[in-house]
C-alpha positions as CSV (number, residue, x, y, z in Angstrom):
1,M,0.8,47.4,37.3
2,Q,-2.8,47.8,38.1
3,K,-5.1,45.8,35.9
4,P,-8.0,47.6,34.3
5,R,-11.3,46.9,36.0
6,S,-13.9,44.9,34.1
7,P,-17.2,46.6,33.7
8,K,-19.9,45.4,36.0
9,P,-22.5,43.0,34.6
10,G,-24.8,44.9,32.3
11,Q,-22.4,47.9,32.1
12,N,-20.9,49.0,28.8
13,R,-17.9,51.2,28.1
14,G,-20.0,53.6,26.0
15,K,-23.6,54.7,26.5
16,G,-25.8,52.5,24.3
17,K,-22.7,50.9,22.8
18,G,-20.9,47.6,22.8
19,P,-18.0,46.8,25.2
20,Q,-15.5,48.6,22.9
21,G,-17.6,51.7,22.4
22,G,-18.5,50.5,18.9
23,K,-21.9,50.1,17.3
24,P,-24.9,49.8,19.6
25,L,-25.6,46.2,20.6
26,N,-29.0,46.3,18.9
27,A,-27.8,48.0,15.7
28,K,-29.0,46.4,12.5
29,P,-26.7,46.3,9.5
30,K,-27.9,48.5,6.6
31,P,-29.6,46.5,3.9
32,P,-27.8,46.2,0.6
33,L,-28.7,48.7,-2.0
34,S,-31.3,47.8,-4.6
35,A,-30.1,47.5,-8.2
36,R,-31.6,50.9,-9.0
37,G,-30.2,52.4,-5.9
38,A,-26.7,51.2,-6.8
39,A,-27.1,52.4,-10.4
40,L,-28.1,55.9,-9.1
41,R,-25.0,56.0,-6.9
42,M,-22.8,55.0,-9.9
43,L,-24.4,57.8,-12.0
44,G,-23.6,60.2,-9.2
45,D,-20.0,59.2,-9.0
46,V,-19.5,59.3,-12.8
47,L,-21.3,62.6,-13.4
48,G,-20.4,64.4,-10.1
49,E,-17.9,67.1,-9.3
50,E,-15.1,64.6,-9.0
51,P,-15.9,62.2,-11.9
52,R,-14.9,58.5,-11.6
53,L,-15.0,55.7,-14.1
54,L,-17.4,52.9,-13.6
55,A,-14.4,50.5,-13.8
56,D,-13.0,52.1,-10.6
57,L,-16.3,51.5,-8.8
58,R,-16.4,47.7,-9.3
59,D,-14.7,47.0,-5.9
60,A,-16.6,49.7,-4.0
61,P,-17.4,48.4,-0.5
62,W,-21.1,49.4,-0.8
63,L,-21.4,46.9,-3.7
64,G,-20.1,44.0,-1.6
65,P,-23.3,43.1,0.2
66,M,-25.3,43.0,-3.0
67,A,-26.2,39.7,-4.7
68,P,-24.2,39.1,-7.9
69,A,-27.3,39.4,-10.0
70,D,-28.2,42.8,-8.5
71,R,-24.7,44.1,-9.0
72,A,-24.7,43.0,-12.6
73,R,-28.1,44.7,-13.1
74,A,-27.0,47.9,-11.4
75,L,-23.9,48.1,-13.7
76,R,-26.1,47.4,-16.7
77,L,-28.6,50.1,-15.8
78,A,-25.9,52.7,-15.1
79,T,-24.1,51.8,-18.4
80,E,-27.2,52.0,-20.5
81,T,-28.2,55.4,-19.0
82,L,-24.7,56.8,-19.6
83,R,-24.8,55.5,-23.2
84,G,-28.1,57.2,-23.8
85,L,-27.4,60.3,-21.8
86,E,-27.9,62.7,-24.7
87,R,-31.2,61.1,-25.6
88,C,-32.4,61.1,-22.0
89,D,-31.7,64.8,-21.7
90,R,-33.3,65.6,-25.0
91,L,-36.6,63.9,-24.0
92,L,-36.6,65.4,-20.5
93,S,-36.0,68.9,-21.8
94,N,-39.4,68.9,-23.4
95,H,-41.0,68.8,-19.9
96,L,-38.5,70.7,-17.7
97,K,-38.0,74.5,-17.7
98,K,-34.6,73.9,-16.2
99,M,-32.7,70.8,-15.2
100,P,-33.1,69.9,-11.4
101,P,-30.2,69.2,-9.1
102,L,-27.9,66.3,-10.2
103,E,-29.4,63.7,-7.9
104,V,-32.9,64.3,-9.2
105,Q,-31.7,64.7,-12.8
106,N,-30.0,61.3,-12.6
107,I,-33.2,59.7,-11.2
108,L,-35.1,61.1,-14.2
109,R,-32.4,60.0,-16.6
110,L,-32.4,56.4,-15.2
111,G,-36.2,56.2,-15.4
112,T,-36.3,57.6,-18.9
113,C,-33.7,55.1,-20.1
114,E,-35.5,52.2,-18.5
115,L,-38.9,53.2,-19.9
116,A,-37.5,53.7,-23.3
117,H,-36.2,50.1,-23.3
118,G,-39.6,48.7,-22.3
119,A,-39.4,48.4,-18.5
120,A,-42.8,48.3,-16.7
121,A,-43.9,51.9,-16.1
122,H,-45.6,51.2,-12.7
123,G,-42.5,49.6,-11.1
124,V,-40.1,52.2,-12.5
125,V,-42.1,55.3,-11.6
126,N,-43.1,54.2,-8.1
127,D,-39.6,53.0,-7.2
128,L,-37.9,56.2,-8.4
129,V,-40.5,58.5,-6.8
130,Q,-39.8,56.7,-3.5
131,A,-36.0,57.2,-4.2
132,T,-36.6,60.9,-4.6
133,G,-38.6,61.1,-1.4
134,R,-35.7,59.7,0.5
135,L,-33.3,62.5,-0.7
136,P,-32.4,64.8,2.3
137,R,-32.6,68.0,0.3
138,Q,-34.7,67.2,-2.8
139,G,-37.4,65.0,-1.3
140,H,-40.0,67.6,-2.1
141,M,-39.4,67.0,-5.8
142,K,-41.0,63.6,-5.9
143,G,-44.2,65.2,-7.4
144,L,-42.1,66.5,-10.3
145,V,-40.4,63.1,-10.8
146,N,-43.8,61.4,-10.8
147,A,-45.3,63.7,-13.4
148,V,-42.2,63.7,-15.7
149,L,-41.7,60.0,-15.6
150,R,-45.3,59.3,-16.4
151,K,-44.9,61.5,-19.5
152,M,-41.7,59.5,-20.3
153,A,-43.7,56.3,-20.0
154,E,-45.9,57.6,-22.9
155,E,-43.2,59.1,-25.1
156,A,-39.8,57.5,-24.5
157,P,-40.6,54.0,-26.0
158,T,-41.5,55.5,-29.4
159,Q,-39.3,58.7,-29.5
160,W,-36.0,57.2,-28.3
161,S,-35.0,55.5,-31.5
162,R,-35.9,58.6,-33.5
163,L,-33.2,60.6,-31.9
164,R,-29.7,60.7,-33.4
165,A,-27.0,58.5,-31.9
166,P,-25.3,60.4,-29.1
167,R,-22.4,62.4,-30.3
168,L,-18.8,62.1,-29.1
169,P,-17.5,65.1,-27.1
170,D,-15.7,67.8,-29.2
171,W,-12.3,66.9,-27.7
172,L,-12.5,63.5,-29.3
173,R,-14.8,64.0,-32.2
174,G,-12.6,66.6,-33.9
175,P,-9.4,64.6,-34.0
176,L,-11.2,61.4,-35.1
177,A,-13.1,63.2,-37.9
178,E,-9.7,64.5,-39.1
179,A,-8.2,61.0,-39.1
180,Y,-11.2,59.0,-40.5
181,G,-13.6,61.5,-42.0
182,K,-17.0,62.6,-40.8
183,E,-19.0,59.8,-42.3
184,R,-16.9,57.2,-40.5
185,I,-17.4,59.0,-37.2
186,L,-21.2,58.7,-37.7
187,G,-20.6,54.9,-37.9
188,F,-18.5,55.0,-34.8
189,E,-21.3,56.8,-32.9
190,A,-23.9,54.4,-34.2
191,A,-21.9,51.5,-32.9
192,H,-21.4,53.2,-29.5
193,A,-25.1,53.8,-29.2
194,Q,-25.8,50.1,-30.0
195,G,-23.5,49.0,-27.1
196,A,-21.4,45.8,-27.0
197,P,-22.4,42.1,-26.9
198,L,-20.6,39.7,-24.7
199,D,-17.5,38.1,-26.3
200,L,-15.7,35.0,-24.9
201,T,-12.4,33.4,-25.7
202,P,-12.4,29.6,-25.3
203,R,-9.5,28.1,-23.3
204,D,-9.2,25.4,-26.0
205,P,-9.7,27.0,-29.5
206,A,-10.5,23.6,-30.9
207,R,-13.7,23.6,-28.9
208,A,-14.9,27.0,-29.9
209,A,-17.7,25.8,-32.0
210,E,-18.8,23.4,-29.3
211,W,-19.0,26.1,-26.7
212,A,-20.7,28.5,-29.0
213,E,-23.5,25.9,-29.5
214,R,-23.7,25.1,-25.7
215,L,-24.0,28.8,-24.8
216,N,-26.4,29.6,-27.6
217,G,-23.8,32.0,-29.0
218,K,-22.3,32.7,-32.4
219,L,-18.8,31.7,-33.4
220,L,-17.1,34.7,-35.0
221,P,-14.7,34.3,-37.9
222,T,-11.7,35.2,-35.7
223,G,-12.5,32.4,-33.2
224,S,-14.3,34.4,-30.5
225,I,-17.7,33.4,-29.2
226,R,-20.4,36.2,-29.2
227,L,-23.4,36.2,-26.8
228,E,-26.1,38.7,-26.1
229,A,-25.2,41.4,-23.6
230,G,-26.8,41.7,-20.1
231,Q,-26.1,38.1,-18.9
232,Q,-24.8,37.2,-15.5
233,V,-21.4,35.8,-16.5
234,S,-20.8,33.7,-13.4
235,A,-24.0,31.8,-14.0
236,L,-23.1,30.7,-17.5
237,E,-22.1,27.1,-18.2
238,G,-18.4,26.7,-18.3
239,F,-17.5,29.7,-16.2
240,A,-16.8,27.8,-12.9
241,E,-14.5,25.3,-14.6
242,G,-12.7,28.0,-16.6
243,A,-13.6,26.8,-20.1
244,W,-13.6,30.4,-21.3
245,W,-13.1,34.0,-20.2
246,I,-14.5,37.4,-21.2
247,Q,-12.5,39.2,-23.9
248,D,-13.7,41.4,-26.8
249,A,-13.1,39.8,-30.2
250,A,-10.7,42.7,-31.1
251,A,-8.8,42.4,-27.9
252,A,-8.2,38.7,-28.5
253,M,-6.5,39.3,-31.9
254,P,-3.1,40.5,-30.8
255,V,-2.2,37.1,-29.3
256,R,-3.5,35.4,-32.4
257,I,-1.2,37.5,-34.5
258,L,1.7,36.7,-32.2
259,A,1.0,33.0,-32.7
260,P,2.6,31.8,-29.4
261,K,4.2,28.3,-29.4
262,P,4.5,25.8,-26.6
263,G,7.6,26.4,-24.5
264,E,8.3,29.9,-25.7
265,K,9.4,32.4,-23.1
266,I,6.8,35.3,-23.6
267,L,6.4,38.5,-21.7
268,D,2.9,40.1,-21.4
269,L,3.6,43.8,-20.5
270,C,0.7,45.7,-18.9
271,A,-1.0,42.4,-18.5
272,A,-4.0,43.1,-16.3
273,P,-6.8,42.2,-16.4
274,G,-5.3,39.2,-18.0
275,G,-7.1,38.0,-21.2
276,K,-3.9,38.0,-23.2
277,T,-2.0,36.2,-20.4
278,L,-4.6,33.5,-20.4
279,Q,-4.4,33.1,-24.2
280,L,-0.6,32.8,-24.0
281,A,-0.7,30.3,-21.2
282,A,-3.4,28.2,-22.9
283,A,-1.0,27.9,-25.9
284,G,1.6,26.4,-23.7
285,A,4.0,29.3,-23.5
286,E,6.1,30.1,-20.5
287,V,4.4,33.4,-19.6
288,T,5.6,36.3,-17.4
289,A,2.7,38.7,-16.8
290,L,3.8,42.1,-15.6
291,D,1.6,45.0,-14.5
292,L,2.1,48.2,-12.5
293,S,-1.0,47.6,-10.4
294,A,-0.9,44.8,-7.9
295,N,-4.6,45.3,-7.2
296,R,-5.5,44.8,-10.9
297,L,-3.3,41.7,-11.0
298,K,-5.6,40.0,-8.3
299,R,-8.2,39.6,-11.0
300,L,-5.6,38.1,-13.3
301,E,-4.6,35.6,-10.6
302,E,-8.2,34.7,-9.9
303,N,-8.7,33.9,-13.6
304,L,-5.6,31.8,-13.8
305,Q,-6.8,29.8,-10.8
306,R,-10.3,29.4,-12.4
307,T,-9.0,28.3,-15.7
308,G,-6.3,26.0,-14.3
309,L,-3.6,27.9,-16.3
310,S,-0.2,29.1,-15.0
311,A,2.0,32.2,-15.4
312,Q,4.5,34.1,-13.4
313,V,2.7,37.2,-12.2
314,L,4.8,40.2,-11.3
315,A,3.8,43.7,-10.1
316,G,6.3,46.2,-11.3
317,D,7.2,49.0,-13.7
318,A,7.5,47.9,-17.3
319,L,10.2,50.5,-17.9
320,E,12.4,48.9,-15.2
321,H,11.8,45.2,-16.1
322,E,14.8,43.2,-17.3
323,G,15.3,39.9,-19.2
324,L,15.3,38.5,-22.7
325,Y,12.2,36.9,-24.3
326,D,11.3,35.0,-27.4
327,A,8.2,37.1,-27.9
328,I,6.5,40.0,-26.2
329,V,2.9,41.4,-26.1
330,L,2.8,45.1,-25.2
331,D,-0.8,46.3,-24.7
332,A,0.3,49.8,-23.8
333,P,-1.6,52.2,-21.5
334,C,-3.7,54.4,-23.8
335,S,-6.8,56.7,-24.0
336,A,-9.0,53.6,-24.4
337,T,-11.1,55.5,-26.9
338,G,-11.7,52.2,-28.8
339,T,-13.7,50.8,-25.9
340,I,-16.5,53.5,-25.7
341,R,-19.1,51.0,-26.9
342,R,-18.5,49.1,-23.7
343,H,-17.5,52.1,-21.5
344,P,-19.8,55.0,-22.4
345,D,-18.6,56.8,-19.2
346,L,-15.1,57.3,-20.6
347,P,-15.7,60.4,-22.8
348,L,-17.8,61.9,-20.0
349,V,-15.1,61.5,-17.3
350,R,-12.0,62.4,-19.4
351,D,-11.3,65.4,-21.6
352,G,-8.2,64.2,-23.5
353,A,-5.7,66.2,-21.4
354,E,-3.8,63.0,-20.6
355,I,-3.3,61.8,-24.2
356,G,0.0,63.7,-24.7
357,D,1.6,62.1,-21.6
358,L,0.2,58.7,-22.7
359,I,1.8,59.0,-26.1
360,G,5.2,59.7,-24.5
361,L,4.8,56.7,-22.2
362,Q,3.8,54.4,-25.1
363,E,6.9,55.5,-27.0
364,A,9.2,54.8,-24.0
365,M,7.5,51.4,-23.3
366,L,7.9,50.3,-26.9
367,G,11.5,51.3,-27.0
368,H,12.2,49.4,-23.8
369,A,10.2,46.4,-24.8
370,L,12.3,46.0,-28.0
371,S,15.4,45.9,-25.9
372,L,14.0,42.9,-24.0
373,L,13.4,41.0,-27.3
374,K,15.9,38.3,-28.4
375,P,17.3,38.5,-31.9
376,G,14.8,36.9,-34.2
377,G,12.1,37.5,-31.7
378,R,8.7,39.1,-32.4
379,L,6.7,41.8,-30.5
380,V,3.1,42.7,-30.9
381,F,2.4,46.3,-30.0
382,C,-1.2,47.2,-29.5
383,T,-3.5,49.9,-28.0
384,C,-7.3,50.0,-27.6
385,S,-7.3,53.5,-29.0
386,L,-8.8,55.0,-32.1
387,I,-6.2,57.8,-32.2
388,P,-3.5,57.1,-34.8
389,D,-0.8,58.9,-32.7
390,E,-1.3,56.1,-30.2
391,G,-0.9,53.4,-32.8
392,E,0.2,53.7,-36.4
393,C,2.6,56.6,-35.7
394,H,4.5,54.6,-33.0
395,V,5.2,51.8,-35.4
396,D,6.3,54.2,-38.2
397,E,8.7,55.9,-35.8
398,A,10.0,52.5,-34.4
399,L,10.8,51.3,-37.9
400,A,12.6,54.6,-38.7
401,L,14.7,54.3,-35.6
402,N,15.5,50.6,-35.7
403,Q,16.9,49.2,-38.9
404,E,16.8,45.7,-37.6
405,L,13.0,45.8,-37.2
406,V,10.6,44.6,-39.8
407,V,6.8,44.4,-39.8
408,D,5.5,40.9,-40.2
409,R,2.6,41.4,-42.6
410,A,2.2,37.7,-43.0
411,A,1.2,37.4,-39.3
412,L,-2.1,39.2,-40.2
413,D,-3.1,36.5,-42.6
414,L,-5.7,35.0,-40.2
415,P,-9.3,33.8,-40.5
416,G,-11.7,36.7,-40.2
417,V,-9.1,39.5,-41.0
418,D,-10.2,41.6,-43.9
419,P,-7.2,42.9,-46.0
420,A,-8.9,46.3,-46.0
421,W,-8.1,46.6,-42.3
422,I,-4.3,46.4,-42.9
423,T,-2.7,49.8,-42.8
424,E,0.1,51.3,-44.9
425,E,2.9,50.4,-42.5
426,G,1.6,46.9,-42.0
427,G,-0.5,47.1,-38.9
428,L,-4.1,46.2,-38.3
429,R,-6.6,49.0,-37.6
430,L,-9.9,47.9,-36.1
431,T,-12.8,50.3,-35.5
432,P,-16.2,50.0,-33.8
433,D,-18.1,50.3,-37.1
434,L,-16.7,47.0,-38.5
435,W,-19.0,43.9,-38.4
436,P,-22.1,46.1,-38.0
437,Q,-24.4,43.2,-38.7
438,D,-22.8,41.2,-35.9
439,G,-22.6,43.9,-33.2
440,G,-19.3,45.6,-34.0
441,M,-16.0,45.3,-32.2
442,D,-13.7,47.5,-30.1
443,G,-11.4,49.9,-31.7
444,F,-7.8,48.6,-31.6
445,Y,-4.5,49.0,-33.3
446,M,-1.9,46.2,-33.5
447,A,1.3,45.3,-35.4
448,C,3.7,42.4,-35.2
449,L,7.4,43.5,-35.3
450,R,10.3,41.1,-35.9
451,K,13.8,41.8,-34.6
452,G,16.6,40.9,-37.0
């Protein structure tokens, strides 16, 4: 066989390219996006023709080269702009005869939001005018962006807070108003507009007060630690050694209701990203963490390694899992409508069409999970949804179909739990308008079921 001839010295296999016909030898890698540049790209992905959730963009390759602080700032800028989208468009409509193309519209929205929250006008306006000038098709609109944003620098800081809290979309507002009443929905929307602080769960609950003091946070009645939002988590004391993990105060309560004991064999169904698995493992339980997404389980495994905790991590379908367990946590897939204060993109990307299928899946998962529970065992069913059909109704139906099941109301007798939050069937209904003086909480439903 004839060997391929090597190129002569100085000769390449592709004109102006490296030996394998790849990038030019003198090609320079593209610089990472700025925080504003990345935020604009996120806004385009969320609000574009094929909408994507911000959570689905966290592992985007174009975010990789950015410094952690810049990535965190980009996500914060995009989140705040989406949270205040209605207010941004209200203010901008006073100075635009019609909205410009989406790329320019998002530049104006981002600038308006930053200016409303006190950012220096000179830096914001100049940076975003330059960003407009780099657009292939809308570069000629930088004069418009300059003029409008200078108006926003004058008006937005004072007018922003005078505008009403952004409304939920009709597909969600209607059903929630029917379930809770219109006055409560105004409270939900106010909480969503306020956003969410940063909640932590300590690995050792006995050291919660100590860590709250060291992090300059507040110890909540339920045992979570609350900090101000907008901080770079990986730079906080205790992160590297795994002394705590991020988990909304409401999301930490299902495991507290379950009250895991050392040595118990416990199944965490739909476990990723892993906050509940970490709680169970920290209590000394023998934990099996199951989730359908192997990719999402990577984050769980990273947190286990960081905290020095252990669990058996499995990628698989919850409806096909077999075994018997002393206790089970089922945080079922749901509409996630209880998390809008942290994920304002959710009602913009979704339209409620998937909720019917989710309700059917939740029912099937609860039925299968009960079959995995040992006699005398307990199961906490929970969803981060505000929709009763994804919470209370499932427990009502499970109790009607299974005579051996009882609701453990005593499990809800915990520090920080207001008896007014306990529902008729014995579950716990949390909503974002609770704890308004402390920054609210996610919407959640949970109930502890015992098998006779």
